[in-house]
C-alpha positions as CSV (number, residue, x, y, z in Angstrom):
1,X,-174.1,262.6,48.0
2,X,-177.1,264.3,46.7
3,X,-180.5,265.0,48.2
4,X,-183.8,264.1,46.5
5,X,-184.5,267.8,45.9
6,X,-181.1,268.3,44.2
7,X,-181.7,265.2,42.1
8,X,-185.2,266.3,41.1
9,X,-183.9,269.7,40.1
10,X,-181.0,268.1,38.2
11,X,-183.4,265.9,36.1
12,X,-186.3,268.3,35.9
13,X,-185.6,269.5,32.3
14,X,-184.0,266.4,31.0
15,X,-185.1,264.3,28.0
16,X,-185.7,260.6,28.6
17,X,-186.4,257.4,26.8
18,X,-187.7,254.1,28.4
19,X,-186.4,250.8,27.0
20,X,-186.6,247.1,27.7
21,X,-183.4,245.7,29.2
22,X,-183.6,242.0,29.6
23,X,-186.8,241.5,31.5
24,X,-186.6,244.9,33.1
25,X,-187.5,248.4,32.0
26,X,-185.1,251.3,32.4
27,X,-185.4,255.0,32.0
28,X,-182.4,256.8,30.4
29,X,-182.3,260.5,31.3
30,X,-180.0,262.8,29.3
31,X,-179.2,266.1,27.7
32,X,-177.6,266.9,24.4
33,X,-174.2,266.0,25.7
34,X,-174.4,263.7,28.7
35,X,-176.4,261.0,30.4
36,X,-177.9,262.4,33.6
37,X,-179.3,259.2,35.1
38,X,-180.3,255.6,34.5
39,X,-183.2,254.2,36.5
40,X,-184.8,250.8,36.7
41,X,-188.6,250.8,36.6
42,X,-188.6,249.4,40.2
43,X,-186.7,252.5,41.3
44,X,-189.0,254.8,39.4
45,X,-192.0,253.6,41.4
46,X,-190.9,255.9,44.2
47,X,-193.0,258.9,44.5
48,X,-190.3,261.5,43.8
49,X,-189.1,259.7,40.7
50,X,-192.7,259.5,39.3
51,X,-192.8,263.2,39.5
52,X,-189.5,263.5,37.7
53,X,-190.7,261.4,34.9
54,X,-193.8,263.5,34.7
55,X,-191.7,266.7,34.5
56,X,-189.2,265.4,32.0
57,X,-189.8,265.2,28.3
58,X,-189.6,262.1,26.2
59,X,-187.0,262.4,23.5
60,X,-183.8,261.1,22.0
61,X,-180.5,262.9,21.8
62,X,-177.3,261.4,20.4
63,X,-176.0,260.5,23.8
64,X,-179.3,258.8,24.8
65,X,-179.1,256.8,21.5
66,X,-175.5,255.9,22.6
67,X,-176.8,254.7,25.9
68,X,-179.5,252.6,24.3
69,X,-176.7,251.1,22.1
70,X,-174.6,250.4,25.2
71,X,-177.5,248.4,26.8
72,X,-178.3,246.5,23.6
73,X,-174.7,245.6,23.2
74,X,-174.5,244.5,26.8
75,X,-177.5,242.2,26.2
76,X,-175.5,240.7,23.3
77,X,-172.5,240.0,25.6
78,X,-170.5,242.8,24.2
79,X,-169.1,245.2,26.9
80,X,-168.3,248.6,25.4
81,X,-167.4,252.0,26.8
82,X,-170.3,253.7,28.5
83,X,-171.5,257.1,27.1
84,X,-170.5,260.3,28.7
85,X,-172.2,260.7,32.1
86,X,-172.7,264.0,34.0
87,X,-171.0,263.4,37.3
88,X,-171.5,266.9,38.6
89,X,-173.7,265.7,41.6
90,X,-170.6,263.8,42.9
91,X,-167.6,265.1,44.8
92,X,-164.1,264.3,43.3
93,X,-163.7,261.4,45.7
94,X,-167.1,260.0,44.8
95,X,-166.2,260.3,41.1
96,X,-163.0,258.5,41.7
97,X,-164.9,255.5,43.2
98,X,-167.4,255.5,40.3
99,X,-164.7,255.6,37.7
100,X,-162.7,252.9,39.4
101,X,-165.7,250.6,38.9
102,X,-165.0,250.6,35.2
103,X,-161.9,248.5,35.9
104,X,-164.0,245.7,37.4
105,X,-164.5,243.2,34.6
106,X,-167.9,241.5,33.8
107,X,-168.1,238.3,35.8
108,X,-165.9,239.6,38.6
109,X,-166.8,241.2,41.9
110,X,-165.0,243.3,44.4
111,X,-165.8,244.1,48.1
112,X,-166.6,247.6,49.3
113,X,-163.3,247.6,51.3
114,X,-161.2,246.4,48.4
115,X,-162.7,249.1,46.1
116,X,-162.0,251.7,48.8
117,X,-158.4,250.5,49.0
118,X,-158.0,250.6,45.2
119,X,-159.1,254.2,45.4
120,X,-156.7,255.0,48.2
121,X,-159.3,255.2,50.9
122,X,-158.1,252.6,53.3
123,X,-160.9,251.9,55.8
124,X,-163.4,253.6,53.5
125,X,-165.8,250.7,52.9
126,X,-168.7,252.6,54.3
127,X,-167.9,255.6,52.1
128,X,-167.8,253.3,49.0
129,X,-171.1,251.7,50.1
130,X,-172.7,255.2,50.3
131,X,-171.3,256.0,46.8
132,X,-172.8,252.7,45.4
133,X,-176.1,253.5,47.0
134,X,-176.2,256.9,45.4
135,X,-175.0,255.7,41.9
136,X,-177.5,257.1,39.4
137,X,-175.8,255.3,36.5
138,X,-176.4,251.6,37.3
139,X,-174.8,249.2,34.8
140,X,-172.9,252.1,33.1
141,X,-170.9,252.3,36.3
142,X,-171.3,248.7,37.4
143,X,-172.1,249.0,41.1
144,X,-173.7,245.6,40.9
145,X,-170.2,244.1,40.9
146,X,-169.5,245.4,44.5
147,X,-170.3,243.0,47.2
148,X,-169.8,242.6,51.0
149,X,-166.4,241.3,52.2
150,X,-168.1,238.1,53.5
151,X,-169.2,237.3,50.0
152,X,-172.9,238.3,50.5
153,X,-174.4,240.1,47.6
154,X,-175.3,243.3,49.5
155,X,-177.9,245.8,48.5
156,X,-178.9,247.4,45.1
157,X,-181.0,250.5,44.7
158,X,-182.8,249.2,41.6
159,X,-183.8,245.9,43.2
160,X,-181.8,243.1,44.7
161,X,-183.2,240.7,42.1
162,X,-181.7,242.8,39.3
163,X,-178.3,242.7,41.0
164,X,-178.6,238.9,41.4
165,X,-179.6,238.6,37.7
166,X,-176.8,240.8,36.4
167,X,-174.1,239.0,38.5
168,X,-175.3,235.6,37.4
169,X,-175.6,236.6,33.8
170,X,-172.1,238.1,33.7
171,X,-170.6,235.1,35.5
172,X,-172.3,232.7,33.1
173,X,-170.7,234.5,30.2
174,X,-167.4,235.1,31.8
175,X,-165.5,232.6,29.7
176,X,-167.1,233.4,26.4
177,X,-165.1,235.1,23.7
178,X,-166.8,238.5,24.1
179,X,-165.1,241.8,23.9
180,X,-164.3,242.6,27.5
181,X,-164.5,246.2,28.8
182,X,-161.2,247.4,30.2
183,X,-161.3,251.2,30.5
184,X,-159.1,253.1,32.8
185,X,-161.0,255.9,34.5
186,X,-158.6,258.5,33.1
187,X,-159.6,257.6,29.6
188,X,-163.2,257.9,30.6
189,X,-162.6,261.3,32.3
190,X,-161.0,262.6,29.1
191,X,-163.8,261.4,26.8
192,X,-165.5,264.4,25.2
């Protein structure tokens, strides 16, 4: 997990672009080669993140354009591979959990405990919950698809209303003939 100071330093010299995503606003932070973070406007209201936005520079790079394309495709019910993300703030076990999320199809959910077991961390539901809470790539790594074992929706760092919306929207379109995203994390890890 990363501290606010580490996160601030990590994003300090990033470029960013703000776009509309459904009825929300998101900030895409990146470098020339990787996405560094995705943040919903509601999350950016926090004091630390306001200062990050003030210290970053507005601008487009090829990978930020790729992220914008990802979100626009998502809105059109086309689920494509996410752009390359910088996972350097995460341990190898945390990265394993994030990458395993790519196997959860739109319209489906998984519990924290089930995701932990899929990653080989039996009894690691709390660990997975902490990884979800620290996910700085929402939607790209679809942590909104992770719910509590009793079926309750759980929390979402962007805003619980966003999680509810995304789950309902994906479920509504589950049976449509869209291109479904099925990417094994090893493929993602090897993406240049």
